[in-house]
CHARMM internal coordinates of N, CA and C (Angstrom, degrees):
IC EDIT
DIST 1 N 1 CA 1.4560
DIST 1 CA 1 C 1.5282
ANGL 1 N 1 CA 1 C 109.13
DIST 1 C 2 N 1.3087
ANGL 1 CA 1 C 2 N 115.90
DIHE 1 N 1 CA 1 C 2 N 135.68
DIST 2 N 2 CA 1.4573
ANGL 1 C 2 N 2 CA 120.89
DIHE 1 CA 1 C 2 N 2 CA -178.79
DIST 2 CA 2 C 1.5233
ANGL 2 N 2 CA 2 C 110.88
DIHE 1 C 2 N 2 CA 2 C -83.51
DIST 2 C 3 N 1.3125
ANGL 2 CA 2 C 3 N 115.42
DIHE 2 N 2 CA 2 C 3 N 142.07
DIST 3 N 3 CA 1.4562
ANGL 2 C 3 N 3 CA 121.32
DIHE 2 CA 2 C 3 N 3 CA 178.09
DIST 3 CA 3 C 1.5209
ANGL 3 N 3 CA 3 C 109.48
DIHE 2 C 3 N 3 CA 3 C -77.32
DIST 3 C 4 N 1.3216
ANGL 3 CA 3 C 4 N 116.31
DIHE 3 N 3 CA 3 C 4 N 135.97
DIST 4 N 4 CA 1.4570
ANGL 3 C 4 N 4 CA 119.95
DIHE 3 CA 3 C 4 N 4 CA 174.99
DIST 4 CA 4 C 1.5143
ANGL 4 N 4 CA 4 C 109.08
DIHE 3 C 4 N 4 CA 4 C -90.60
DIST 4 C 5 N 1.3142
ANGL 4 CA 4 C 5 N 115.56
DIHE 4 N 4 CA 4 C 5 N 153.20
DIST 5 N 5 CA 1.4498
ANGL 4 C 5 N 5 CA 121.81
DIHE 4 CA 4 C 5 N 5 CA -179.12
DIST 5 CA 5 C 1.5225
ANGL 5 N 5 CA 5 C 109.91
DIHE 4 C 5 N 5 CA 5 C -126.84
DIST 5 C 6 N 1.3240
ANGL 5 CA 5 C 6 N 115.20
DIHE 5 N 5 CA 5 C 6 N 149.32
DIST 6 N 6 CA 1.4583
ANGL 5 C 6 N 6 CA 121.80
DIHE 5 CA 5 C 6 N 6 CA 173.34
DIST 6 CA 6 C 1.5271
ANGL 6 N 6 CA 6 C 106.17
DIHE 5 C 6 N 6 CA 6 C -89.73
DIST 6 C 7 N 1.3232
ANGL 6 CA 6 C 7 N 116.79
DIHE 6 N 6 CA 6 C 7 N 118.74
DIST 7 N 7 CA 1.4581
ANGL 6 C 7 N 7 CA 122.33
DIHE 6 CA 6 C 7 N 7 CA -176.94
DIST 7 CA 7 C 1.5242
ANGL 7 N 7 CA 7 C 108.08
DIHE 6 C 7 N 7 CA 7 C -112.36
DIST 7 C 8 N 1.3252
ANGL 7 CA 7 C 8 N 116.34
DIHE 7 N 7 CA 7 C 8 N 117.57
DIST 8 N 8 CA 1.4587
ANGL 7 C 8 N 8 CA 122.07
DIHE 7 CA 7 C 8 N 8 CA 177.97
DIST 8 CA 8 C 1.5152
ANGL 8 N 8 CA 8 C 108.02
DIHE 7 C 8 N 8 CA 8 C -104.48
DIST 8 C 9 N 1.3243
ANGL 8 CA 8 C 9 N 116.66
DIHE 8 N 8 CA 8 C 9 N 122.36
DIST 9 N 9 CA 1.4633
ANGL 8 C 9 N 9 CA 122.50
DIHE 8 CA 8 C 9 N 9 CA -179.05
DIST 9 CA 9 C 1.5131
ANGL 9 N 9 CA 9 C 107.95
DIHE 8 C 9 N 9 CA 9 C -116.81
DIST 9 C 10 N 1.3363
ANGL 9 CA 9 C 10 N 116.61
DIHE 9 N 9 CA 9 C 10 N 126.62
DIST 10 N 10 CA 1.4601
ANGL 9 C 10 N 10 CA 121.80
DIHE 9 CA 9 C 10 N 10 CA 177.78
DIST 10 CA 10 C 1.5195
ANGL 10 N 10 CA 10 C 108.59
DIHE 9 C 10 N 10 CA 10 C -121.39
DIST 10 C 11 N 1.3234
ANGL 10 CA 10 C 11 N 116.01
DIHE 10 N 10 CA 10 C 11 N 129.81
DIST 11 N 11 CA 1.4595
ANGL 10 C 11 N 11 CA 122.39
DIHE 10 CA 10 C 11 N 11 CA 177.94
DIST 11 CA 11 C 1.5271
ANGL 11 N 11 CA 11 C 108.83
DIHE 10 C 11 N 11 CA 11 C -78.86
DIST 11 C 12 N 1.3286
ANGL 11 CA 11 C 12 N 116.94
DIHE 11 N 11 CA 11 C 12 N 128.14
DIST 12 N 12 CA 1.4623
ANGL 11 C 12 N 12 CA 120.41
DIHE 11 CA 11 C 12 N 12 CA -179.93
DIST 12 CA 12 C 1.5270
ANGL 12 N 12 CA 12 C 111.98
DIHE 11 C 12 N 12 CA 12 C -80.35
DIST 12 C 13 N 1.3364
ANGL 12 CA 12 C 13 N 118.14
DIHE 12 N 12 CA 12 C 13 N -12.68
DIST 13 N 13 CA 1.4647
ANGL 12 C 13 N 13 CA 120.77
DIHE 12 CA 12 C 13 N 13 CA -179.89
DIST 13 CA 13 C 1.5292
ANGL 13 N 13 CA 13 C 112.52
DIHE 12 C 13 N 13 CA 13 C -86.98
DIST 13 C 14 N 1.3475
ANGL 13 CA 13 C 14 N 117.00
DIHE 13 N 13 CA 13 C 14 N -46.36
DIST 14 N 14 CA 1.4675
ANGL 13 C 14 N 14 CA 119.04
DIHE 13 CA 13 C 14 N 14 CA -175.88
DIST 14 CA 14 C 1.5287
ANGL 14 N 14 CA 14 C 113.10
DIHE 13 C 14 N 14 CA 14 C -113.71
DIST 14 C 15 N 1.3423
ANGL 14 CA 14 C 15 N 117.83
DIHE 14 N 14 CA 14 C 15 N -12.33
DIST 15 N 15 CA 1.4613
ANGL 14 C 15 N 15 CA 120.85
DIHE 14 CA 14 C 15 N 15 CA 178.59
DIST 15 CA 15 C 1.5149
ANGL 15 N 15 CA 15 C 114.87
DIHE 14 C 15 N 15 CA 15 C 86.51
DIST 15 C 16 N 1.3242
ANGL 15 CA 15 C 16 N 118.29
DIHE 15 N 15 CA 15 C 16 N 1.86
DIST 16 N 16 CA 1.4655
ANGL 15 C 16 N 16 CA 121.91
DIHE 15 CA 15 C 16 N 16 CA 178.74
DIST 16 CA 16 C 1.5260
ANGL 16 N 16 CA 16 C 110.00
DIHE 15 C 16 N 16 CA 16 C -62.38
DIST 16 C 17 N 1.3393
ANGL 16 CA 16 C 17 N 116.99
DIHE 16 N 16 CA 16 C 17 N 143.60
DIST 17 N 17 CA 1.4580
ANGL 16 C 17 N 17 CA 122.24
DIHE 16 CA 16 C 17 N 17 CA -176.73
DIST 17 CA 17 C 1.5212
ANGL 17 N 17 CA 17 C 109.50
DIHE 16 C 17 N 17 CA 17 C -123.71
DIST 17 C 18 N 1.3262
ANGL 17 CA 17 C 18 N 116.12
DIHE 17 N 17 CA 17 C 18 N 132.84
DIST 18 N 18 CA 1.4573
ANGL 17 C 18 N 18 CA 122.97
DIHE 17 CA 17 C 18 N 18 CA 179.60
DIST 18 CA 18 C 1.5203
ANGL 18 N 18 CA 18 C 108.39
DIHE 17 C 18 N 18 CA 18 C -123.31
DIST 18 C 19 N 1.3268
ANGL 18 CA 18 C 19 N 117.27
DIHE 18 N 18 CA 18 C 19 N 133.77
DIST 19 N 19 CA 1.4612
ANGL 18 C 19 N 19 CA 122.18
DIHE 18 CA 18 C 19 N 19 CA 176.76
DIST 19 CA 19 C 1.5258
ANGL 19 N 19 CA 19 C 106.84
DIHE 18 C 19 N 19 CA 19 C -117.83
DIST 19 C 20 N 1.3355
ANGL 19 CA 19 C 20 N 115.72
DIHE 19 N 19 CA 19 C 20 N 117.76
DIST 20 N 20 CA 1.4548
ANGL 19 C 20 N 20 CA 121.98
DIHE 19 CA 19 C 20 N 20 CA -174.60
DIST 20 CA 20 C 1.5233
ANGL 20 N 20 CA 20 C 110.40
DIHE 19 C 20 N 20 CA 20 C -130.07
DIST 20 C 21 N 1.3283
ANGL 20 CA 20 C 21 N 116.54
DIHE 20 N 20 CA 20 C 21 N 165.97
DIST 21 N 21 CA 1.4526
ANGL 20 C 21 N 21 CA 121.85
DIHE 20 CA 20 C 21 N 21 CA 171.30
DIST 21 CA 21 C 1.5138
ANGL 21 N 21 CA 21 C 107.18
DIHE 20 C 21 N 21 CA 21 C -104.64
DIST 21 C 22 N 1.3341
ANGL 21 CA 21 C 22 N 115.64
DIHE 21 N 21 CA 21 C 22 N 142.72
DIST 22 N 22 CA 1.4517
ANGL 21 C 22 N 22 CA 119.07
DIHE 21 CA 21 C 22 N 22 CA -179.63
DIST 22 CA 22 C 1.5123
ANGL 22 N 22 CA 22 C 112.06
DIHE 21 C 22 N 22 CA 22 C -146.11
DIST 22 C 23 N 1.3123
ANGL 22 CA 22 C 23 N 114.21
DIHE 22 N 22 CA 22 C 23 N 167.02
DIST 23 N 23 CA 1.4595
ANGL 22 C 23 N 23 CA 121.93
DIHE 22 CA 22 C 23 N 23 CA 176.96
DIST 23 CA 23 C 1.5255
ANGL 23 N 23 CA 23 C 107.65
DIHE 22 C 23 N 23 CA 23 C -127.26
DIST 23 C 24 N 1.3318
ANGL 23 CA 23 C 24 N 116.42
DIHE 23 N 23 CA 23 C 24 N 147.57
DIST 24 N 24 CA 1.4689
ANGL 23 C 24 N 24 CA 119.48
DIHE 23 CA 23 C 24 N 24 CA 178.59
DIST 24 CA 24 C 1.5307
ANGL 24 N 24 CA 24 C 110.65
DIHE 23 C 24 N 24 CA 24 C -61.57
DIST 24 C 25 N 1.3509
ANGL 24 CA 24 C 25 N 115.81
DIHE 24 N 24 CA 24 C 25 N 144.10
DIST 25 N 25 CA 1.4617
ANGL 24 C 25 N 25 CA 120.03
DIHE 24 CA 24 C 25 N 25 CA 175.93
DIST 25 CA 25 C 1.5249
ANGL 25 N 25 CA 25 C 109.75
DIHE 24 C 25 N 25 CA 25 C -113.07
DIST 25 C 26 N 1.2980
ANGL 25 CA 25 C 26 N 116.85
DIHE 25 N 25 CA 25 C 26 N 176.64
DIST 26 N 26 CA 1.4657
ANGL 25 C 26 N 26 CA 121.53
DIHE 25 CA 25 C 26 N 26 CA -175.36
DIST 26 CA 26 C 1.5287
ANGL 26 N 26 CA 26 C 113.48
DIHE 25 C 26 N 26 CA 26 C -71.47
DIST 26 C 27 N 1.3392
ANGL 26 CA 26 C 27 N 118.56
DIHE 26 N 26 CA 26 C 27 N -17.86
DIST 27 N 27 CA 1.4634
ANGL 26 C 27 N 27 CA 121.83
DIHE 26 CA 26 C 27 N 27 CA 179.56
DIST 27 CA 27 C 1.5248
ANGL 27 N 27 CA 27 C 112.89
DIHE 26 C 27 N 27 CA 27 C -86.40
DIST 27 C 28 N 1.3254
ANGL 27 CA 27 C 28 N 117.81
DIHE 27 N 27 CA 27 C 28 N -0.92
DIST 28 N 28 CA 1.4580
ANGL 27 C 28 N 28 CA 121.12
DIHE 27 CA 27 C 28 N 28 CA -179.66
DIST 28 CA 28 C 1.5133
ANGL 28 N 28 CA 28 C 113.97
DIHE 27 C 28 N 28 CA 28 C 94.88
DIST 28 C 29 N 1.3258
ANGL 28 CA 28 C 29 N 118.16
DIHE 28 N 28 CA 28 C 29 N -1.26
DIST 29 N 29 CA 1.4643
ANGL 28 C 29 N 29 CA 122.42
DIHE 28 CA 28 C 29 N 29 CA 177.86
DIST 29 CA 29 C 1.5237
ANGL 29 N 29 CA 29 C 110.33
DIHE 28 C 29 N 29 CA 29 C -100.06
DIST 29 C 30 N 1.3344
ANGL 29 CA 29 C 30 N 115.10
DIHE 29 N 29 CA 29 C 30 N -156.96
DIST 30 N 30 CA 1.4627
ANGL 29 C 30 N 30 CA 120.78
DIHE 29 CA 29 C 30 N 30 CA -179.66
DIST 30 CA 30 C 1.5207
ANGL 30 N 30 CA 30 C 109.82
DIHE 29 C 30 N 30 CA 30 C -131.52
DIST 30 C 31 N 1.3206
ANGL 30 CA 30 C 31 N 116.55
DIHE 30 N 30 CA 30 C 31 N 135.46
DIST 31 N 31 CA 1.4597
ANGL 30 C 31 N 31 CA 122.37
DIHE 30 CA 30 C 31 N 31 CA 176.59
DIST 31 CA 31 C 1.5223
ANGL 31 N 31 CA 31 C 108.72
DIHE 30 C 31 N 31 CA 31 C -88.76
DIST 31 C 32 N 1.3416
ANGL 31 CA 31 C 32 N 116.29
DIHE 31 N 31 CA 31 C 32 N 115.85
DIST 32 N 32 CA 1.4554
ANGL 31 C 32 N 32 CA 121.45
DIHE 31 CA 31 C 32 N 32 CA 178.36
DIST 32 CA 32 C 1.5210
ANGL 32 N 32 CA 32 C 111.74
DIHE 31 C 32 N 32 CA 32 C -125.70
DIST 32 C 33 N 1.3088
ANGL 32 CA 32 C 33 N 118.15
DIHE 32 N 32 CA 32 C 33 N -17.49
DIST 33 N 33 CA 1.4505
ANGL 32 C 33 N 33 CA 121.99
DIHE 32 CA 32 C 33 N 33 CA -174.79
DIST 33 CA 33 C 1.5176
ANGL 33 N 33 CA 33 C 112.35
DIHE 32 C 33 N 33 CA 33 C 91.45
DIST 33 C 34 N 1.3467
ANGL 33 CA 33 C 34 N 117.77
DIHE 33 N 33 CA 33 C 34 N -3.03
DIST 34 N 34 CA 1.4619
ANGL 33 C 34 N 34 CA 122.15
DIHE 33 CA 33 C 34 N 34 CA -178.91
DIST 34 CA 34 C 1.5213
ANGL 34 N 34 CA 34 C 109.82
DIHE 33 C 34 N 34 CA 34 C -72.87
DIST 34 C 35 N 1.3387
ANGL 34 CA 34 C 35 N 117.42
DIHE 34 N 34 CA 34 C 35 N 130.32
DIST 35 N 35 CA 1.4647
ANGL 34 C 35 N 35 CA 121.90
DIHE 34 CA 34 C 35 N 35 CA 179.15
DIST 35 CA 35 C 1.5229
ANGL 35 N 35 CA 35 C 112.04
DIHE 34 C 35 N 35 CA 35 C -109.61
DIST 35 C 36 N 1.3503
ANGL 35 CA 35 C 36 N 116.93
DIHE 35 N 35 CA 35 C 36 N -52.09
DIST 36 N 36 CA 1.4638
ANGL 35 C 36 N 36 CA 120.80
DIHE 35 CA 35 C 36 N 36 CA -179.13
DIST 36 CA 36 C 1.5173
ANGL 36 N 36 CA 36 C 109.88
DIHE 35 C 36 N 36 CA 36 C -161.91
DIST 36 C 37 N 1.3169
ANGL 36 CA 36 C 37 N 115.38
DIHE 36 N 36 CA 36 C 37 N 161.82
DIST 37 N 37 CA 1.4622
ANGL 36 C 37 N 37 CA 122.39
DIHE 36 CA 36 C 37 N 37 CA 179.70
DIST 37 CA 37 C 1.5331
ANGL 37 N 37 CA 37 C 109.63
DIHE 36 C 37 N 37 CA 37 C -71.04
DIST 37 C 38 N 1.3045
ANGL 37 CA 37 C 38 N 116.79
DIHE 37 N 37 CA 37 C 38 N 163.49
DIST 38 N 38 CA 1.4636
ANGL 37 C 38 N 38 CA 121.11
DIHE 37 CA 37 C 38 N 38 CA 177.92
DIST 38 CA 38 C 1.5181
ANGL 38 N 38 CA 38 C 112.44
DIHE 37 C 38 N 38 CA 38 C -65.18
DIST 38 C 39 N 1.3375
ANGL 38 CA 38 C 39 N 117.75
DIHE 38 N 38 CA 38 C 39 N -20.87
DIST 39 N 39 CA 1.4703
ANGL 38 C 39 N 39 CA 120.76
DIHE 38 CA 38 C 39 N 39 CA 177.50
DIST 39 CA 39 C 1.5287
ANGL 39 N 39 CA 39 C 111.62
DIHE 38 C 39 N 39 CA 39 C -84.48
DIST 39 C 40 N 1.3431
ANGL 39 CA 39 C 40 N 117.99
DIHE 39 N 39 CA 39 C 40 N -5.16
DIST 40 N 40 CA 1.4581
ANGL 39 C 40 N 40 CA 122.35
DIHE 39 CA 39 C 40 N 40 CA 178.16
DIST 40 CA 40 C 1.5234
ANGL 40 N 40 CA 40 C 113.87
DIHE 39 C 40 N 40 CA 40 C 100.07
DIST 40 C 41 N 1.3172
ANGL 40 CA 40 C 41 N 118.02
DIHE 40 N 40 CA 40 C 41 N -4.09
DIST 41 N 41 CA 1.4515
ANGL 40 C 41 N 41 CA 122.18
DIHE 40 CA 40 C 41 N 41 CA -179.40
DIST 41 CA 41 C 1.5304
ANGL 41 N 41 CA 41 C 110.54
DIHE 40 C 41 N 41 CA 41 C -69.90
DIST 41 C 42 N 1.3377
ANGL 41 CA 41 C 42 N 117.27
DIHE 41 N 41 CA 41 C 42 N 128.40
DIST 42 N 42 CA 1.4625
ANGL 41 C 42 N 42 CA 121.69
DIHE 41 CA 41 C 42 N 42 CA 178.44
DIST 42 CA 42 C 1.5149
ANGL 42 N 42 CA 42 C 112.80
DIHE 41 C 42 N 42 CA 42 C -119.44
DIST 42 C 43 N 1.3340
ANGL 42 CA 42 C 43 N 118.32
DIHE 42 N 42 CA 42 C 43 N -11.92
DIST 43 N 43 CA 1.4535
ANGL 42 C 43 N 43 CA 118.74
DIHE 42 CA 42 C 43 N 43 CA -168.75
DIST 43 CA 43 C 1.5246
ANGL 43 N 43 CA 43 C 115.44
DIHE 42 C 43 N 43 CA 43 C -115.67
DIST 43 C 44 N 1.3111
ANGL 43 CA 43 C 44 N 119.76
DIHE 43 N 43 CA 43 C 44 N -38.05
DIST 44 N 44 CA 1.4680
ANGL 43 C 44 N 44 CA 120.31
DIHE 43 CA 43 C 44 N 44 CA -176.08
DIST 44 CA 44 C 1.5241
ANGL 44 N 44 CA 44 C 110.13
DIHE 43 C 44 N 44 CA 44 C -101.47
DIST 44 C 45 N 1.3353
ANGL 44 CA 44 C 45 N 114.36
DIHE 44 N 44 CA 44 C 45 N 80.89
DIST 45 N 45 CA 1.4576
ANGL 44 C 45 N 45 CA 121.61
DIHE 44 CA 44 C 45 N 45 CA -178.40
DIST 45 CA 45 C 1.5204
ANGL 45 N 45 CA 45 C 109.40
DIHE 44 C 45 N 45 CA 45 C -122.39
DIST 45 C 46 N 1.3261
ANGL 45 CA 45 C 46 N 116.82
DIHE 45 N 45 CA 45 C 46 N 140.54
DIST 46 N 46 CA 1.4614
ANGL 45 C 46 N 46 CA 121.71
DIHE 45 CA 45 C 46 N 46 CA 174.06
DIST 46 CA 46 C 1.5191
ANGL 46 N 46 CA 46 C 107.41
DIHE 45 C 46 N 46 CA 46 C -95.02
DIST 46 C 47 N 1.3435
ANGL 46 CA 46 C 47 N 116.06
DIHE 46 N 46 CA 46 C 47 N 126.60
DIST 47 N 47 CA 1.4590
ANGL 46 C 47 N 47 CA 121.13
DIHE 46 CA 46 C 47 N 47 CA -177.01
DIST 47 CA 47 C 1.5224
ANGL 47 N 47 CA 47 C 109.36
DIHE 46 C 47 N 47 CA 47 C -119.74
DIST 47 C 48 N 1.3429
ANGL 47 CA 47 C 48 N 116.04
DIHE 47 N 47 CA 47 C 48 N 129.05
DIST 48 N 48 CA 1.4594
ANGL 47 C 48 N 48 CA 122.17
DIHE 47 CA 47 C 48 N 48 CA 177.21
DIST 48 CA 48 C 1.5290
ANGL 48 N 48 CA 48 C 107.95
DIHE 47 C 48 N 48 CA 48 C -124.10
DIST 48 C 49 N 1.3301
ANGL 48 CA 48 C 49 N 117.15
DIHE 48 N 48 CA 48 C 49 N 127.92
DIST 49 N 49 CA 1.4598
ANGL 48 C 49 N 49 CA 121.97
DIHE 48 CA 48 C 49 N 49 CA -175.78
DIST 49 CA 49 C 1.5253
ANGL 49 N 49 CA 49 C 109.76
DIHE 48 C 49 N 49 CA 49 C -119.99
DIST 49 C 50 N 1.3374
ANGL 49 CA 49 C 50 N 116.93
DIHE 49 N 49 CA 49 C 50 N 130.51
DIST 50 N 50 CA 1.4555
ANGL 49 C 50 N 50 CA 122.40
DIHE 49 CA 49 C 50 N 50 CA 175.02
DIST 50 CA 50 C 1.5226
ANGL 50 N 50 CA 50 C 109.26
DIHE 49 C 50 N 50 CA 50 C -135.21
DIST 50 C 51 N 1.3352
ANGL 50 CA 50 C 51 N 117.75
DIHE 50 N 50 CA 50 C 51 N 144.55
DIST 51 N 51 CA 1.4787
ANGL 50 C 51 N 51 CA 119.65
DIHE 50 CA 50 C 51 N 51 CA 177.83
DIST 51 CA 51 C 1.5312
ANGL 51 N 51 CA 51 C 110.31
DIHE 50 C 51 N 51 CA 51 C -62.90
DIST 51 C 52 N 1.3094
ANGL 51 CA 51 C 52 N 115.30
DIHE 51 N 51 CA 51 C 52 N 146.96
DIST 52 N 52 CA 1.4653
ANGL 51 C 52 N 52 CA 119.71
DIHE 51 CA 51 C 52 N 52 CA -178.04
DIST 52 CA 52 C 1.5039
ANGL 52 N 52 CA 52 C 111.12
DIHE 51 C 52 N 52 CA 52 C -92.15
END
COOR INIT
IC SEED 1 N 1 CA 1 C
IC BUILD
């Protein structure tokens, strides 16, 4: 069974904060389903990951 992680994403442009659950993927990142911030920002995001 794969461990789930709490993934906190904060947009550096507007300050919006998203808290999601994710699982590690084969590329070394985390799959959460997150695509982009509500302001349209896709690239400058701060990501913090902690085990759940």
